[in-house]
LUMRO-977698 format. One line per field, with one value per residue (C-alpha): residue number from 1; residue in three letters; x, y, z. Coordinates in steps of 0.001 Angstrom, whole numbers. Layout:
i <- NUM | ... .
aa <- ALA | ... .
east <- X | ... .
north <- Y | ... .
up <- Z | ... .
//
This chain:
i <- 1 | 2 | 3 | 4 | 5 | 6 | 7 | 8 | 9 | 10 | 11 | 12 | 13 | 14 | 15 | 16 | 17 | 18 | 19 | 20 | 21 | 22 | 23 | 24 | 25 | 26 | 27 | 28 | 29 | 30 | 31 | 32 | 33 | 34 | 35 | 36 | 37 | 38 | 39 | 40 | 41 | 42 | 43 | 44 | 45 | 46 | 47 | 48 | 49 | 50 | 51 | 52 | 53 | 54 | 55 | 56 | 57 | 58 | 59 | 60 | 61 | 62 | 63 | 64 | 65 | 66 | 67 | 68 | 69 | 70 | 71 | 72 | 73 | 74 | 75 | 76 | 77 | 78 | 79 | 80 | 81 | 82 | 83 | 84 | 85 | 86 | 87 | 88 | 89 | 90 | 91 | 92 | 93 | 94 | 95 | 96 | 97 | 98 | 99 | 100 | 101 | 102 | 103 | 104 | 105 | 106 | 107 | 108 | 109 | 110 | 111 | 112 | 113 | 114 | 115 | 116 | 117 | 118 | 119 | 120 | 121 | 122 | 123 | 124 | 125 | 126 | 127 | 128 | 129 | 130 | 131 | 132 | 133 | 134 | 135 | 136 | 137 | 138 | 139 | 140 | 141 | 142 | 143 | 144 | 145 | 146 | 147 | 148 | 149 | 150 | 151 | 152 | 153 | 154 | 155 | 156 | 157 | 158 | 159 | 160 | 161 | 162 | 163 | 164 | 165 | 166 | 167 | 168 | 169 | 170 | 171 | 172 | 173 | 174 | 175 | 176 | 177 | 178 | 179 | 180 | 181 | 182 | 183 | 184 | 185 | 186 | 187 | 188 | 189 | 190 | 191 | 192 | 193 | 194 | 195 | 196 | 197 | 198 | 199 | 200 | 201 | 202 | 203 | 204 | 205 | 206 | 207 | 208 | 209 | 210 | 211 | 212 | 213 | 214 | 215 | 216 | 217 | 218 | 219 | 220 | 221 | 222 | 223 | 224 | 225 | 226 | 227 | 228 | 229 | 230 | 231 | 232 | 233 | 234 | 235 | 236 | 237 | 238 | 239 | 240 | 241 | 242 | 243 | 244 | 245 | 246 | 247 | 248 | 249 | 250 | 251 | 252 | 253 | 254 | 255 | 256 | 257 | 258 | 259 | 260 | 261 | 262 | 263 | 264 | 265 | 266 | 267 | 268 | 269 | 270 | 271 | 272 | 273 | 274 | 275 | 276 | 277 | 278 | 279 | 280 | 281 | 282 | 283 | 284 | 285 | 286 | 287 | 288 | 289 | 290 | 291 | 292 | 293 | 294 | 295 | 296 | 297 | 298 | 299 | 300 | 301 | 302 | 303 | 304 | 305 | 306 | 307 | 308 | 309 | 310 | 311 | 312 | 313 | 314 | 315 | 316 | 317 | 318 | 319 | 320 | 321 | 322 | 323 | 324 | 325 | 326 | 327 | 328 | 329 | 330 | 331 | 332 | 333 | 334 | 335 | 336 | 337 | 338 | 339 | 340 | 341 | 342 | 343 | 344 | 345 | 346 | 347 | 348 | 349 | 350 | 351 | 352 | 353 | 354 | 355 | 356 | 357 | 358 | 359 | 360 | 361 | 362 | 363 | 364 | 365 | 366 | 367 | 368 | 369 | 370 | 371 | 372 | 373 | 374 | 375 | 376 | 377 | 378 | 379 | 380 | 381 | 382 | 383 | 384 | 385 | 386 | 387 | 388 | 389 | 390 | 391 | 392 | 393 | 394 | 395 | 396 | 397 | 398 | 399 | 400 | 401 | 402 | 403 | 404 | 405 | 406 | 407 | 408 | 409 | 410 | 411 | 412 | 413 | 414 | 415 | 416 | 417 | 418 | 419 | 420 | 421 | 422 | 423 | 424 | 425 | 426 | 427 | 428 | 429 | 430 | 431 | 432 | 433 | 434 | 435 | 436 | 437 | 438 | 439 | 440 | 441 | 442 | 443 | 444 | 445 | 446 | 447 | 448 | 449 | 450 | 451 | 452 | 453 | 454 | 455 | 456 | 457 | 458 .
aa <- MET | PHE | SER | ASN | PHE | ASN | GLU | CYS | LEU | VAL | SER | PRO | VAL | VAL | VAL | SER | ARG | TYR | TYR | ILE | LYS | THR | LYS | MET | VAL | GLU | SER | ARG | ALA | PHE | THR | ILE | GLU | ASP | TYR | ASP | GLY | THR | TYR | THR | LEU | ILE | LYS | ARG | ALA | LEU | PHE | PRO | ILE | GLY | LEU | ARG | LEU | MET | ARG | LYS | ASP | SER | ARG | LEU | ALA | LYS | ILE | CYS | TRP | ASP | THR | LEU | TYR | TRP | ILE | CYS | PHE | ALA | SER | LEU | VAL | MET | THR | THR | GLY | LEU | ASP | PHE | LEU | LEU | LEU | ARG | GLU | VAL | LEU | LEU | ARG | GLU | ARG | ASN | LEU | GLN | GLY | ALA | MET | ASP | ILE | PHE | ARG | MET | MET | PRO | CYS | VAL | GLY | TYR | MET | VAL | GLN | GLY | MET | LEU | LYS | THR | TYR | LYS | ILE | VAL | VAL | GLN | ARG | SER | THR | PHE | GLU | ASN | LEU | VAL | ASP | GLU | LEU | ARG | SER | MET | TRP | PRO | GLN | GLY | GLU | LEU | PRO | GLU | ASP | GLU | ASN | ASP | VAL | MET | THR | LYS | SER | LEU | LYS | GLU | ILE | HIS | ILE | PHE | VAL | LYS | ALA | PHE | TYR | TYR | SER | ASN | TYR | ILE | LEU | VAL | ILE | SER | ILE | THR | PHE | PRO | ALA | TYR | ILE | ASP | VAL | GLY | LYS | ARG | ILE | PHE | GLY | LYS | GLU | THR | PRO | ARG | VAL | LEU | PRO | TYR | THR | ASN | TRP | PHE | PRO | PHE | ASP | PRO | ILE | ARG | PRO | VAL | TRP | TYR | GLU | VAL | THR | LEU | ILE | TRP | GLN | VAL | TYR | GLU | THR | MET | VAL | THR | VAL | TRP | THR | VAL | LEU | ALA | GLY | ASP | LEU | LEU | PHE | CYS | VAL | LEU | LEU | ASN | HIS | VAL | THR | THR | GLN | PHE | ASP | LEU | LEU | CYS | VAL | ARG | ILE | GLN | ARG | LEU | PHE | TYR | VAL | PRO | ILE | ASP | LYS | GLN | LEU | ILE | ALA | ALA | TYR | PRO | LEU | GLY | GLU | VAL | SER | ASN | LYS | LYS | SER | LYS | ASP | ASP | LYS | ASN | LYS | TYR | ALA | SER | PHE | ASN | SER | VAL | GLU | LEU | ASN | ILE | LYS | HIS | ARG | LYS | ASP | LEU | ALA | ASP | ILE | ILE | LYS | ARG | HIS | ASN | THR | LEU | ILE | ARG | LEU | ALA | LYS | ASP | ILE | GLU | ASP | LEU | PHE | GLY | PHE | ALA | MET | LEU | PHE | ASN | PHE | PHE | TYR | SER | SER | ILE | ILE | ILE | CYS | PHE | CYS | GLY | PHE | CYS | SER | VAL | LEU | VAL | GLU | LYS | TRP | ASN | GLU | PHE | MET | TYR | LYS | SER | PHE | LEU | ILE | THR | ALA | PHE | ILE | GLN | THR | TRP | LEU | LEU | CYS | TRP | TYR | GLY | GLN | LYS | LEU | PHE | GLU | SER | SER | GLN | ARG | VAL | ALA | ASP | ALA | LEU | TYR | ASN | SER | GLY | TRP | TYR | THR | ALA | SER | GLN | GLU | ILE | LYS | LYS | TYR | ILE | LEU | PHE | MET | ILE | GLN | ARG | SER | GLN | LYS | SER | VAL | ASN | VAL | THR | THR | TYR | GLY | PHE | SER | VAL | ILE | CYS | LEU | ILE | THR | TYR | THR | ALA | ILE | ILE | LYS | THR | SER | TRP | SER | TYR | PHE | THR | LEU | LEU | GLN | ASN | PHE | TYR | LYS | THR | SER | GLY .
east <- -1666 | -1421 | -997 | -2541 | -572 | 103 | 2477 | 4588 | 7495 | 10395 | 12629 | 13942 | 16852 | 18141 | 17908 | 19384 | 22666 | 23433 | 23163 | 24045 | 27040 | 26329 | 28851 | 29138 | 27802 | 28967 | 26495 | 25324 | 22809 | 19739 | 17983 | 14673 | 16740 | 17556 | 13834 | 13189 | 16129 | 14321 | 11811 | 14422 | 14243 | 10427 | 10219 | 12606 | 10302 | 7114 | 8355 | 8408 | 4726 | 3451 | 3005 | 4135 | 3711 | 4885 | 5265 | 3345 | 2311 | 150 | -3284 | -2158 | 963 | -1150 | -3558 | -590 | 1033 | -2225 | -2858 | 576 | -214 | -3605 | -1899 | 498 | -2400 | -4357 | -1325 | -1109 | -4849 | -4573 | -1546 | -3194 | -6257 | -4043 | -2551 | -5884 | -6897 | -3705 | -4560 | -8003 | -6553 | -4031 | -6667 | -8902 | -6085 | -3442 | -4847 | -1495 | 1818 | 3075 | -24 | 452 | 4114 | 2931 | 562 | 3309 | 5483 | 2689 | 1537 | 4383 | 4136 | 325 | 679 | 3240 | 1081 | -1951 | 169 | 1447 | -2036 | -3362 | -426 | -400 | -4173 | -4639 | -1752 | -3711 | -7218 | -6188 | -3185 | -4185 | -4133 | -667 | 616 | -877 | 903 | 4161 | 3655 | 2602 | 5662 | 7780 | 6536 | 7555 | 11075 | 13543 | 16085 | 19446 | 21682 | 19894 | 20640 | 22704 | 19814 | 17739 | 20751 | 21241 | 17650 | 17750 | 21119 | 20176 | 16817 | 18403 | 21112 | 18603 | 16141 | 18873 | 20509 | 17302 | 15590 | 18628 | 18967 | 15300 | 15475 | 18402 | 17270 | 14191 | 16424 | 18462 | 15151 | 14403 | 17806 | 17510 | 14117 | 15031 | 18704 | 18220 | 16113 | 18660 | 21346 | 19362 | 18690 | 22415 | 23348 | 20965 | 22356 | 25770 | 24456 | 24001 | 20575 | 19039 | 15443 | 13440 | 12815 | 10338 | 10653 | 7032 | 4418 | 1242 | -1872 | -1770 | -4181 | -1135 | 2085 | 4557 | 7583 | 7156 | 9563 | 8463 | 5772 | 8574 | 10382 | 7139 | 6156 | 9637 | 9573 | 6084 | 7084 | 10146 | 8049 | 5489 | 8292 | 9570 | 6105 | 5286 | 8514 | 8152 | 4541 | 5341 | 8571 | 7040 | 4132 | 6435 | 9021 | 6411 | 4822 | 8242 | 9409 | 6218 | 6294 | 9922 | 9143 | 6181 | 8380 | 11163 | 8687 | 7518 | 11196 | 11706 | 8525 | 9911 | 13108 | 10975 | 9030 | 12091 | 13263 | 9799 | 10668 | 13926 | 14909 | 18249 | 20862 | 20914 | 21039 | 17763 | 18432 | 21963 | 23563 | 23703 | 19838 | 18153 | 16433 | 19781 | 21401 | 18643 | 19162 | 22910 | 22409 | 20503 | 22672 | 23542 | 21237 | 18347 | 18969 | 19148 | 15909 | 14054 | 15433 | 14102 | 10436 | 8029 | 5487 | 2743 | 5011 | 6371 | 2923 | 1938 | 5047 | 4378 | 826 | 1822 | 4539 | 2075 | -526 | 2078 | 3095 | -554 | -1166 | 1810 | 982 | -2622 | -1293 | 1056 | -1726 | -3894 | -1031 | -463 | -4190 | -4061 | -1229 | -3243 | -6322 | -4245 | -2246 | -4424 | -6162 | -2942 | -1000 | -3786 | -3333 | 401 | 725 | -1876 | -106 | 3405 | 3092 | 2024 | 4817 | 7563 | 6300 | 6058 | 9321 | 11086 | 9518 | 10535 | 14047 | 14650 | 12819 | 12203 | 15168 | 18592 | 21410 | 22625 | 19110 | 18176 | 14671 | 12796 | 15838 | 15758 | 11956 | 12435 | 15085 | 13085 | 9928 | 11864 | 13297 | 10010 | 7940 | 10640 | 11042 | 7226 | 7081 | 10230 | 8871 | 5475 | 7339 | 9311 | 6088 | 4582 | 7515 | 8200 | 4563 | 4827 | 7965 | 5869 | 4326 | 7705 | 9068 | 6170 | 6643 | 10397 | 10104 | 10227 | 6454 | 6446 | 7911 | 4991 | 1687 | -1324 | -3037 | -2 | 215 | -3419 | -2625 | 405 | -1712 | -4191 | -1443 | 184 | -3106 | -3569 | 20 | -199 | -2509 | 69 | -159 | 161 | -829 | -2834 | -3695 | -7110 | -7924 | -6967 | -3523 | -823 | 2117 | 5047 | 7902 | 5644 | 3524 | 6665 | 7473 | 3931 | 4255 | 7573 | 6134 | 3070 | 5263 | 7412 | 4343 | 3045 | 6495 | 6806 | 3326 | 4130 | 7433 | 5813 | 3147 | 5848 | 7799 | 4657 | 3498 | 7014 .
north <- -21835 | -18880 | -15142 | -11903 | -10268 | -7171 | -9367 | -10213 | -8007 | -10430 | -8866 | -11100 | -8543 | -9826 | -13475 | -12781 | -11605 | -15137 | -16166 | -13282 | -10994 | -7324 | -5776 | -3165 | -4304 | -3305 | -1773 | -4070 | -4114 | -6241 | -8146 | -9950 | -13177 | -12440 | -12583 | -15715 | -17377 | -17278 | -19851 | -22262 | -24731 | -24395 | -25482 | -28271 | -29550 | -29040 | -30854 | -34527 | -34170 | -32811 | -29136 | -26723 | -23343 | -20374 | -22491 | -22245 | -25730 | -26910 | -28225 | -31837 | -31333 | -29605 | -32613 | -35062 | -33052 | -32641 | -36337 | -37039 | -34675 | -36366 | -39768 | -38488 | -36975 | -40177 | -42188 | -39878 | -40220 | -44061 | -44261 | -41937 | -44241 | -47319 | -45544 | -44873 | -48547 | -49561 | -47062 | -48608 | -52059 | -51011 | -49378 | -52506 | -55091 | -53593 | -51384 | -51196 | -49355 | -51164 | -50090 | -46529 | -46614 | -47828 | -44884 | -42421 | -43636 | -43222 | -39725 | -37601 | -39490 | -39088 | -35359 | -34726 | -36429 | -34408 | -31227 | -32133 | -32602 | -29405 | -27272 | -28471 | -28841 | -25055 | -24614 | -26789 | -25522 | -21834 | -21894 | -18572 | -16780 | -18110 | -17183 | -13675 | -13258 | -14264 | -11989 | -8908 | -9279 | -9778 | -6519 | -4643 | -6093 | -3144 | -3610 | -1992 | -95 | 1205 | 3901 | 2727 | 2283 | 365 | -1710 | -2679 | -3795 | -5907 | -7447 | -8484 | -9854 | -12050 | -13273 | -14278 | -16030 | -18119 | -19144 | -20087 | -21715 | -23890 | -24873 | -26016 | -27652 | -29813 | -30626 | -32360 | -34447 | -35427 | -36565 | -38753 | -40390 | -40982 | -42711 | -44912 | -45628 | -48499 | -50375 | -49950 | -51246 | -54350 | -54929 | -54495 | -57043 | -59599 | -58973 | -59907 | -63130 | -62042 | -63037 | -60115 | -59406 | -57518 | -54069 | -51444 | -47696 | -47517 | -49675 | -49673 | -51777 | -54088 | -56899 | -59079 | -59950 | -57248 | -59254 | -62071 | -62163 | -60044 | -58358 | -56927 | -55382 | -53950 | -52471 | -51034 | -49245 | -48011 | -46577 | -44893 | -43321 | -42143 | -40616 | -38639 | -37473 | -36377 | -34403 | -32768 | -31597 | -30236 | -28656 | -26982 | -25465 | -24152 | -22742 | -20970 | -19477 | -18222 | -16870 | -14977 | -13426 | -12491 | -10619 | -8714 | -7843 | -6573 | -4360 | -2881 | -2113 | -513 | 1506 | 2849 | 3919 | 5672 | 7458 | 8672 | 10330 | 11860 | 15335 | 17138 | 19026 | 20894 | 20483 | 23399 | 24187 | 22474 | 19418 | 18230 | 15625 | 13014 | 12723 | 10035 | 12596 | 14420 | 11244 | 10880 | 14441 | 13965 | 10941 | 12991 | 13896 | 17497 | 17307 | 16222 | 19083 | 21662 | 20198 | 20639 | 24199 | 25036 | 24135 | 26745 | 25891 | 24890 | 22687 | 21065 | 20399 | 18688 | 16594 | 15481 | 14700 | 12484 | 10682 | 10110 | 8750 | 6214 | 5266 | 4834 | 2630 | 473 | 240 | -950 | -3477 | -4978 | -5182 | -6999 | -9402 | -10310 | -10999 | -13256 | -15233 | -15648 | -16814 | -19368 | -20776 | -19945 | -23310 | -25342 | -23160 | -23721 | -27509 | -27131 | -25109 | -27244 | -30430 | -29031 | -29371 | -33006 | -33747 | -32167 | -33879 | -37349 | -37037 | -35830 | -38741 | -41314 | -39848 | -40086 | -43287 | -45363 | -44942 | -46192 | -43741 | -44591 | -44367 | -41035 | -41210 | -39405 | -37233 | -35976 | -35546 | -33502 | -31188 | -30696 | -29886 | -27242 | -25712 | -25744 | -24091 | -21502 | -20518 | -20038 | -17902 | -15986 | -14761 | -14001 | -11856 | -10101 | -9160 | -7913 | -5637 | -4364 | -3221 | -1328 | 392 | 2283 | 4378 | 5061 | 6081 | 8456 | 10079 | 10424 | 11998 | 15749 | 16050 | 19303 | 21158 | 20170 | 21931 | 21510 | 19296 | 16951 | 16885 | 15601 | 12835 | 11862 | 11748 | 9413 | 7219 | 6995 | 6024 | 3197 | 2043 | 1565 | -1345 | -4024 | -6369 | -10010 | -13500 | -15690 | -19319 | -19033 | -16137 | -17885 | -16583 | -14393 | -16280 | -14779 | -15684 | -15453 | -18184 | -20228 | -19847 | -20954 | -24104 | -25014 | -24462 | -26558 | -29356 | -29422 | -29747 | -32620 | -34231 | -34020 | -35516 | -38410 | -39059 | -39186 | -41526 | -43867 | -43949 | -44751 | -47393 | -48959 .
up <- 17882 | 15567 | 16470 | 15153 | 12437 | 14631 | 16619 | 13598 | 14676 | 14201 | 11586 | 8708 | 8497 | 11851 | 10720 | 7276 | 8854 | 9671 | 6040 | 3857 | 4411 | 4003 | 1611 | -1037 | -4393 | -7767 | -10156 | -12818 | -15660 | -14869 | -17596 | -17981 | -17898 | -14247 | -13542 | -15553 | -13826 | -10525 | -11911 | -13146 | -10227 | -10136 | -13848 | -13088 | -10270 | -12342 | -15478 | -14137 | -12982 | -16265 | -15206 | -17955 | -16299 | -18432 | -21567 | -24802 | -25851 | -28716 | -27896 | -28266 | -26187 | -23498 | -23346 | -23083 | -20223 | -18346 | -18702 | -17125 | -14244 | -13539 | -13577 | -10908 | -8971 | -9175 | -7885 | -4915 | -4186 | -4464 | -2183 | 329 | 276 | 866 | 3862 | 5327 | 4853 | 6681 | 9438 | 9764 | 9901 | 12615 | 14678 | 14534 | 14966 | 17203 | 19890 | 21710 | 21683 | 18593 | 16700 | 17830 | 16641 | 13211 | 13038 | 14052 | 11215 | 8643 | 9533 | 7998 | 4723 | 4502 | 5295 | 2555 | -93 | 855 | 749 | -2681 | -4038 | -2582 | -3807 | -7428 | -7993 | -8071 | -10486 | -12975 | -12535 | -12202 | -14565 | -16216 | -12835 | -12046 | -15437 | -15114 | -11765 | -13356 | -16394 | -14343 | -12103 | -15217 | -16675 | -13517 | -13510 | -13924 | -16719 | -17479 | -15070 | -12004 | -9373 | -6491 | -4002 | -6465 | -7525 | -3905 | -3459 | -6643 | -5956 | -2426 | -3495 | -6236 | -3935 | -1206 | -3522 | -5157 | -1782 | -21 | -2926 | -3776 | -97 | -16 | -3382 | -2571 | 980 | -623 | -2812 | 208 | 1774 | -1245 | -1063 | 2761 | 2211 | -723 | -46 | 2479 | 67 | -2736 | -436 | 295 | -3443 | -4184 | -1533 | -3004 | -6542 | -5191 | -3672 | -63 | 1455 | 3296 | 4396 | 1819 | 3046 | 1640 | 2254 | 3518 | 5060 | 2969 | 2756 | -247 | -1447 | -1913 | -128 | -1157 | 85 | -2391 | -5433 | -8399 | -6272 | -4151 | -7031 | -8447 | -5097 | -4519 | -7871 | -7140 | -3732 | -5165 | -7840 | -5285 | -3224 | -6145 | -7219 | -3606 | -3336 | -6732 | -5990 | -2602 | -3792 | -6838 | -4817 | -2026 | -4350 | -6471 | -3357 | -2081 | -5460 | -6105 | -2640 | -3101 | -6299 | -4714 | -1708 | -4051 | -5888 | -2499 | -1648 | -5042 | -4550 | -1206 | -2966 | -5599 | -2909 | -1135 | -4394 | -5007 | -3453 | -3646 | -538 | -800 | 1935 | 4364 | 8032 | 8692 | 6606 | 7165 | 4902 | 7665 | 7858 | 5747 | 3560 | 3253 | 1969 | -608 | -1725 | -2044 | -4268 | -6839 | -9784 | -10672 | -13722 | -11448 | -9097 | -11920 | -13390 | -9979 | -9785 | -13269 | -12362 | -11206 | -8549 | -11008 | -13094 | -9910 | -8641 | -11920 | -11800 | -8237 | -9128 | -12033 | -10038 | -7142 | -9489 | -10807 | -7271 | -6144 | -9247 | -8548 | -4824 | -5667 | -8152 | -5578 | -3019 | -5631 | -6506 | -2852 | -2550 | -5609 | -4063 | -883 | -2817 | -4744 | -1827 | 1245 | 1691 | 978 | 3505 | 6147 | 5834 | 5588 | 8803 | 10722 | 9727 | 10238 | 14001 | 13623 | 11074 | 13162 | 16315 | 14867 | 12886 | 16064 | 17955 | 15387 | 15142 | 18825 | 19817 | 16733 | 14344 | 14987 | 15095 | 11581 | 9974 | 8451 | 6960 | 9716 | 10616 | 6950 | 7185 | 10325 | 8859 | 5645 | 7630 | 9631 | 6464 | 4629 | 7424 | 8127 | 4491 | 3993 | 7119 | 6259 | 2925 | 4533 | 7082 | 4369 | 2546 | 5882 | 6644 | 3144 | 2848 | 6162 | 4959 | 2347 | 5118 | 6569 | 3176 | 2608 | 6000 | 5611 | 2168 | 1733 | 1634 | 3617 | 601 | -1604 | -2213 | 69 | -2464 | -2617 | 1197 | 1334 | -1099 | 1002 | 4136 | 2522 | 1230 | 4687 | 6239 | 3645 | 3863 | 7619 | 6921 | 6181 | 3241 | 4165 | 3197 | 5479 | 5961 | 4443 | 6737 | 10010 | 10678 | 9036 | 7559 | 9437 | 11821 | 14877 | 13305 | 12811 | 16500 | 17430 | 15234 | 16877 | 20385 | 19546 | 18003 | 21156 | 23366 | 21284 | 21266 | 25092 | 25512 | 23224 | 24888 | 28351 | 26928 | 25423 | 28698 | 30725 | 28292 | 28084 .
//
């Protein structure tokens, strides 16, 4: 199902052209509030389930918020257990096509609840690790006015993260509305005196008749609450994963810019201004050029050694942060990607063969599953490619003008940078766009098989 990371050659740059117009950007002063603003929607999703990441609470407040989270977690566990009881009952009672259809309708909901539990559990038990990640990336965030090349990197990064995160955030709320709206319509009709069948968003196993008066209202409120909790838990985990990867990717891109400016090579007959290195040299200010000209060989070597030490330290830090993200999200992403094929398959099947044309629950499920899987793979791909650009930046710098000692350091750095940095699904596969393609192909195969089975049985 999944491919080796060496195959992850699909460029996010190509895809991004369909979403983000490339244009000249004006220079601006960046602040730490720009960084904090990338977590706004994450905090908004974490708040209703009692997770207070990046907030300083008193001991009593922390106990209260943690209690709220464990109540939400327990409700998901209980609902998942009820779904498995219903699954057992269906398998024992209805070994026919109708029983299979009931199972198909249950599977996407069960998968989303398990995803939500896996993605938020680590946030609670390893909260200090998450906050350390956020704080370290915060300390790296550049502030003030930046050179043109760094300004372009930062502006593009902020624009992308705000567009994609908002799109995913609101698509999940559309999913909630599409699931609960039919039940609200039926309740509204009964309020105005029109008798309609009582409809629940989901089919669960209950030790009572959920259609009876009073029980119906209680069950409806419970299912709406469970829907919101599930969406908040999945949404918070996915957004946190994407935003953290985006910041690491941005730091890799800034590191590449810094590497390109490491050596100054004057424009001459050998290095014309149209070459990439020539463009970098042209961007250096007159003061920078005079400063380089004033250094003797010993002073220049000391400067290069110091700058390289800082670059190596930053590179190692980014590699470690990417590994921390993988450790925190690896198992949840393994389940997510394994189950994505099943969710997409069953949602597609229910959208085509079960739902009416004017019903949108599984259609919304399907669209959200596509967006979720693509977004995770997109940011994994960006990390993969940005880490590889470090080796290119080192090779394209003016290293040949440096001392023999510095050349050796550059060679070692190129060799290390050629080993790409990536996040995996608990070591099984690299999260990248090739993996997304594999998931879609697998889902289509499952869907075709189910469709043929349905037609044969019908």
